[in-house]
C-alpha positions as CSV (number, residue, x, y, z in Angstrom):
1,M,-0.4,-0.2,-0.4
2,I,1.2,4.1,-0.9
3,H,0.4,5.9,2.3
4,K,-0.2,9.5,0.9
5,S,-0.1,12.2,3.2
6,Y,-2.2,15.4,4.2
7,S,-5.0,16.6,2.1
8,S,-5.3,19.8,1.2
9,L,-7.7,22.4,2.9
10,L,-7.6,24.1,0.3
11,I,-9.2,21.9,-2.7
12,L,-11.4,20.4,0.3
13,S,-10.3,17.6,0.0
14,L,-10.4,17.2,4.0
15,L,-9.1,15.1,7.0
16,W,-12.0,15.0,8.2
17,A,-16.3,14.7,7.5
18,V,-18.7,16.4,9.6
19,V,-22.5,15.8,9.7
20,A,-23.8,18.9,12.6
21,C,-26.7,18.3,13.7
22,T,-29.1,21.9,15.4
23,A,-32.5,20.7,16.3
24,H,-35.2,23.2,17.0
25,K,-39.1,23.9,17.0
26,Q,-41.5,24.8,14.3
27,A,-44.7,24.9,14.9
28,H,-45.8,21.5,14.3
29,S,-42.5,19.4,14.2
30,P,-38.7,20.0,15.0
31,T,-36.6,19.9,12.4
32,V,-32.6,19.6,11.9
33,K,-29.9,20.8,10.0
34,V,-27.7,18.4,8.9
35,I,-24.6,19.9,7.1
36,T,-22.3,16.4,4.8
37,T,-19.3,15.6,3.7
38,T,-19.2,12.2,2.0
39,G,-15.5,11.1,0.8
40,D,-16.9,10.5,-2.5
41,R,-17.3,14.1,-3.1
42,S,-20.4,13.5,-3.7
43,K,-21.2,16.1,-1.4
44,E,-19.4,19.0,0.1
45,F,-20.7,21.0,2.7
46,K,-24.7,20.3,1.6
47,T,-26.7,21.9,4.1
48,D,-30.5,20.0,5.0
49,T,-33.5,20.6,7.1
50,L,-34.8,17.2,7.2
51,A,-38.3,16.4,10.4
52,L,-36.8,14.6,13.1
53,F,-40.6,12.7,13.0
54,S,-42.3,11.6,10.4
55,A,-45.7,13.8,9.1
56,D,-48.1,11.1,10.5
57,K,-46.3,11.7,13.9
58,T,-46.5,7.5,14.1
59,T,-42.2,7.6,14.9
60,N,-41.1,7.5,18.4
61,A,-37.9,8.3,19.5
62,N,-36.8,6.5,22.8
63,I,-33.9,8.4,23.6
64,T,-32.3,7.5,27.6
65,L,-29.4,9.3,29.2
66,K,-26.5,7.8,31.3
67,P,-24.8,11.3,33.3
68,T,-22.8,9.4,34.8
69,E,-21.0,7.1,31.9
70,K,-18.3,8.9,31.2
71,F,-16.3,8.4,27.8
72,Q,-13.6,10.4,26.6
73,T,-12.7,14.3,26.3
74,V,-13.1,15.3,22.5
75,Y,-10.8,18.4,22.3
76,G,-11.3,19.3,18.4
77,F,-11.6,18.2,15.2
78,G,-9.6,19.8,12.1
79,A,-7.9,19.7,8.9
80,A,-3.9,20.2,7.8
81,I,-2.2,23.4,6.6
82,T,0.3,22.2,4.0
83,G,3.3,24.3,2.5
84,S,0.6,23.0,-1.1
85,T,-2.2,24.8,1.2
86,C,-1.0,27.8,2.0
87,Y,0.3,28.7,-1.5
88,N,-3.1,27.8,-3.0
89,L,-4.7,30.4,0.1
90,M,-2.0,32.7,-0.6
91,Q,-3.1,32.8,-4.4
92,M,-6.9,34.4,-3.2
93,S,-7.5,37.9,-3.0
94,P,-7.5,38.9,0.2
95,A,-10.7,39.1,0.8
96,D,-11.9,35.9,-0.2
97,R,-9.2,34.3,1.7
98,K,-10.6,35.9,4.8
99,N,-14.2,33.8,4.3
100,F,-12.6,30.7,3.6
101,L,-10.9,30.9,6.5
102,I,-13.7,32.5,8.8
103,Q,-16.0,29.0,7.1
104,T,-13.2,26.9,8.5
105,F,-12.5,28.1,12.0
106,S,-14.9,30.8,12.9
107,E,-16.9,29.3,16.4
108,T,-19.7,31.6,15.6
109,E,-19.8,32.0,11.9
110,G,-18.2,29.1,10.5
111,F,-17.8,25.1,11.0
112,G,-14.8,26.5,14.0
113,Q,-12.5,23.7,13.3
114,N,-9.7,24.0,16.6
115,F,-7.2,22.3,15.0
116,V,-4.2,21.6,12.6
117,R,-1.5,19.3,11.6
118,I,1.6,21.3,9.7
119,S,4.8,19.5,9.0
120,I,8.8,20.2,10.5
121,G,10.3,20.8,7.4
122,C,9.2,19.4,4.0
123,S,5.9,16.6,3.6
124,D,4.2,15.1,0.9
125,F,2.4,17.9,0.4
126,S,5.2,20.6,0.5
127,L,6.7,23.0,-2.8
128,S,9.8,21.0,-2.5
129,E,11.5,18.9,-0.1
130,Y,13.8,20.2,2.3
131,T,14.3,20.0,6.1
132,L,14.9,23.1,8.4
133,C,18.4,22.0,9.0
134,D,19.8,20.5,4.8
135,T,23.0,22.2,5.9
136,K,25.5,19.7,8.4
137,G,25.6,21.1,11.7
138,I,22.3,21.5,14.0
139,D,24.0,25.6,14.4
140,N,22.8,26.0,10.3
141,F,18.8,25.3,11.0
142,A,16.9,27.9,10.1
143,L,13.4,28.0,8.5
144,T,12.6,28.0,4.9
145,Q,10.5,30.8,2.3
146,E,7.4,28.1,3.3
147,E,7.3,28.8,6.8
148,T,8.0,32.3,6.0
149,K,6.2,33.1,3.5
150,Y,3.3,31.1,3.5
151,V,2.9,28.6,5.8
152,I,3.5,31.1,8.9
153,P,1.2,34.0,7.7
154,I,-1.8,32.0,6.6
155,L,-1.6,30.5,10.3
156,K,-1.6,33.4,11.8
157,E,-4.8,34.7,9.5
158,I,-6.5,31.6,11.0
159,L,-5.1,32.0,14.7
160,A,-6.6,35.9,14.2
161,I,-10.7,35.0,13.5
162,N,-10.3,31.9,15.9
163,P,-7.5,32.6,19.1
164,K,-8.5,28.7,20.3
165,V,-6.8,27.0,17.4
166,Q,-3.9,24.4,18.6
167,I,-1.4,23.3,16.5
168,I,0.3,20.0,16.4
169,G,3.6,19.6,14.6
170,S,5.0,16.6,12.8
171,P,9.0,15.8,10.5
172,W,8.7,14.0,7.7
173,T,12.2,13.6,7.8
174,P,15.5,14.7,9.5
175,P,18.4,16.3,7.8
176,R,19.6,13.7,5.5
177,W,22.9,14.2,7.4
178,M,21.3,12.5,10.7
179,K,20.2,9.9,8.2
180,V,22.1,6.4,8.5
181,N,21.2,3.4,5.9
182,N,20.6,0.9,9.0
183,L,21.7,0.7,12.6
184,T,24.3,-2.1,12.3
185,D,26.3,-0.9,9.0
186,L,26.1,3.8,9.9
187,Q,26.8,4.6,6.8
188,P,25.5,7.8,5.5
189,Y,21.7,8.0,4.0
190,D,21.9,11.0,1.5
191,H,18.1,10.4,-0.2
192,W,15.0,12.2,1.2
193,T,13.4,8.4,1.7
194,S,14.1,6.0,4.1
195,G,16.8,5.3,6.1
196,Q,17.5,5.4,9.4
197,L,18.3,8.4,13.0
198,N,21.8,8.1,13.7
199,P,21.5,7.3,17.5
200,A,25.2,8.9,17.7
201,L,23.3,13.0,16.8
202,Y,20.1,12.1,18.5
203,Q,21.3,15.3,20.7
204,D,21.8,17.2,17.5
205,Y,17.9,16.0,16.3
206,A,16.6,17.0,19.9
207,L,17.5,20.1,19.2
208,Y,16.1,21.0,15.6
209,F,12.7,20.5,17.9
210,A,13.4,22.5,19.8
211,K,15.2,24.9,17.6
212,W,11.0,24.3,15.7
213,L,9.2,25.0,18.5
214,Q,11.5,28.5,19.3
215,A,10.4,29.9,16.0
216,M,7.7,29.0,16.0
217,K,7.6,31.2,19.4
218,D,9.9,34.5,18.1
219,N,7.0,34.1,14.7
220,G,3.4,34.5,17.4
221,L,2.6,31.0,17.3
222,N,2.9,28.7,19.8
223,V,3.0,25.1,19.2
224,N,0.6,22.8,21.3
225,A,1.9,19.7,20.7
226,I,4.0,17.5,18.1
227,T,4.7,14.1,16.7
228,I,8.3,12.8,16.7
229,Q,8.0,11.2,13.2
230,N,4.9,10.9,10.9
231,E,4.2,7.6,9.4
232,P,7.5,5.5,11.5
233,L,6.7,2.8,9.4
234,N,6.3,3.1,6.4
235,R,10.2,3.9,4.6
236,G,7.7,4.0,1.0
237,N,6.8,8.2,1.5
238,S,8.4,11.1,-0.7
239,A,10.4,12.5,2.4
240,S,10.6,9.8,5.3
241,M,11.7,7.6,7.5
242,Y,12.3,3.9,9.2
243,M,11.6,4.7,13.5
244,G,10.5,1.2,15.2
245,W,9.8,1.9,18.7
246,D,12.7,0.8,20.3
247,E,14.3,4.2,18.7
248,Q,11.7,6.0,19.1
249,L,12.2,5.4,22.9
250,A,16.1,5.6,22.9
251,F,15.1,8.7,21.3
252,I,12.6,9.9,24.3
253,K,15.3,8.8,26.9
254,K,18.5,10.1,26.0
255,A,17.8,13.6,24.6
256,L,14.0,14.0,23.2
257,G,12.6,14.6,27.0
258,K,15.1,16.3,28.7
259,T,16.0,18.4,25.5
260,L,12.6,20.2,25.5
261,R,12.6,20.2,29.5
262,D,15.1,22.3,29.5
263,K,14.9,24.4,26.4
264,G,11.7,25.6,28.3
265,F,9.2,23.6,26.2
266,A,7.8,20.7,28.7
267,E,4.1,21.6,27.9
268,V,4.7,20.7,24.4
269,K,3.2,17.3,24.1
270,I,4.6,14.8,22.7
271,Y,2.4,12.1,20.9
272,L,3.9,8.8,19.9
273,F,3.4,6.3,16.8
274,D,1.3,8.8,14.1
275,H,1.1,6.0,11.5
276,N,-1.6,3.1,10.9
277,Y,-4.4,0.7,13.4
278,N,-2.2,-2.6,12.2
279,Y,1.2,-1.0,12.6
280,D,2.0,-1.9,8.3
281,N,1.2,-5.5,9.9
282,M,5.0,-5.2,10.9
283,P,5.2,-8.6,14.0
284,S,7.8,-6.4,16.0
285,Q,6.7,-3.0,15.9
286,Q,2.2,-4.6,16.6
287,Q,0.9,-2.1,19.8
288,Y,3.4,0.2,19.1
289,P,3.1,2.7,22.2
290,L,2.7,0.3,25.1
291,H,6.2,-0.3,24.1
292,I,7.5,2.7,25.5
293,Y,4.6,3.2,27.7
294,K,6.2,0.4,29.7
295,D,10.0,2.6,30.4
296,T,8.9,4.5,33.1
297,E,11.8,7.3,32.4
298,A,10.5,7.8,28.6
299,S,7.0,7.5,30.1
300,Q,6.7,10.8,31.9
301,Y,7.1,12.5,29.0
302,I,5.2,11.5,27.1
303,T,1.0,12.2,26.8
304,G,-0.2,9.6,24.6
305,A,0.1,7.9,21.4
306,A,-1.7,9.0,17.3
307,Y,-2.8,7.2,15.0
308,H,-4.0,6.7,10.8
309,N,-6.8,5.1,9.1
310,Y,-4.4,3.5,5.8
311,G,-4.4,0.3,7.4
312,G,-6.0,-1.7,10.4
313,N,-9.4,-1.8,12.2
314,P,-9.6,1.3,14.8
315,D,-10.5,-1.4,17.5
316,E,-7.4,-1.0,18.5
317,L,-8.0,2.6,19.8
318,N,-9.5,0.3,22.4
319,N,-7.2,-2.0,23.3
320,I,-4.1,1.1,23.6
321,H,-6.9,3.0,25.6
322,N,-7.8,-0.3,28.0
323,Q,-4.3,-0.6,28.8
324,Y,-2.9,2.9,29.6
325,P,-6.5,4.5,29.6
326,N,-4.2,7.7,31.6
327,K,-2.5,8.1,28.4
328,E,-4.5,10.5,25.3
329,L,-5.2,9.6,21.7
330,I,-5.5,11.3,19.3
331,F,-5.9,10.8,14.8
332,T,-4.1,12.9,13.0
333,E,-4.3,12.1,9.5
334,S,-7.0,10.4,7.0
335,S,-7.2,11.7,3.3
336,I,-9.2,11.1,-0.1
337,G,-7.5,9.1,-2.5
338,T,-6.7,5.3,-3.8
339,W,-4.3,4.8,-1.2
340,N,-7.2,4.7,0.8
341,D,-9.8,2.5,-0.9
342,G,-11.3,6.8,-1.4
343,R,-12.2,7.1,2.2
């Protein structure tokens, strides 16, 4: 299976399908307003007003409330803000762009989305393949034009509309000079696709995250959460890196957790995994986050785990939650395309 990541917000290939209902009483029969977006795009934000009951009132609804039975807290819903998204938004007139963003993010005049996911460096919906430190040496870290000209200005426009919007960042790949071919040979791996993180450069990569968080903060943007690696079991994405649970565990313990704490980002949530329910059918990677939760030193830095829906059964979320109910679960990615059976 080819995993495609990040739907472009502008073209409405959204990460979400929404059915929002608001019931109100009329003179004779209560109705409900239904806004529907379907995966096959036969409906895009189609609005219908439907009667809750049949005209002859022969249909009855029995609703049982159980106020003491509680499940998960839902923080909100949102979409990806990619380089290509922001580039295309910038081609719109300021008035049209503002109206579109109001419809998407305003709590009073639109759908009220309150989360955005962005890439740390490039994603597979960026204008080019790049990281924020392509010249060897962590001191060469710097934002690129994709961030400064497109992504950051759009994020500021979104936050002006809805200051409650939260930002989560995910890297598709570290700088290529941080990669090796495998953890046995440890040979340099100067490629965008695949490779593994050089254990000797864990601290440099931890600083890469800290420098990105600080650069965003310097631009007036507080990032709420990160994942450590987008699709860590997918070696074939246009920008990618393999990172098994044992590697993620070591990176957290040896560098990432302490570095973010010491650099003033202890409140930034760290989510593990960020991939499919079936762990890409790799026996050694099954229940990926549980291996890390079991390590108390690493677990102290971890908020929870993130998942995509390109393979497996979402019941896996129940399995993970039931074993560690104090850890959060978030859903970070889906998109419409042949790689996802049209979902």
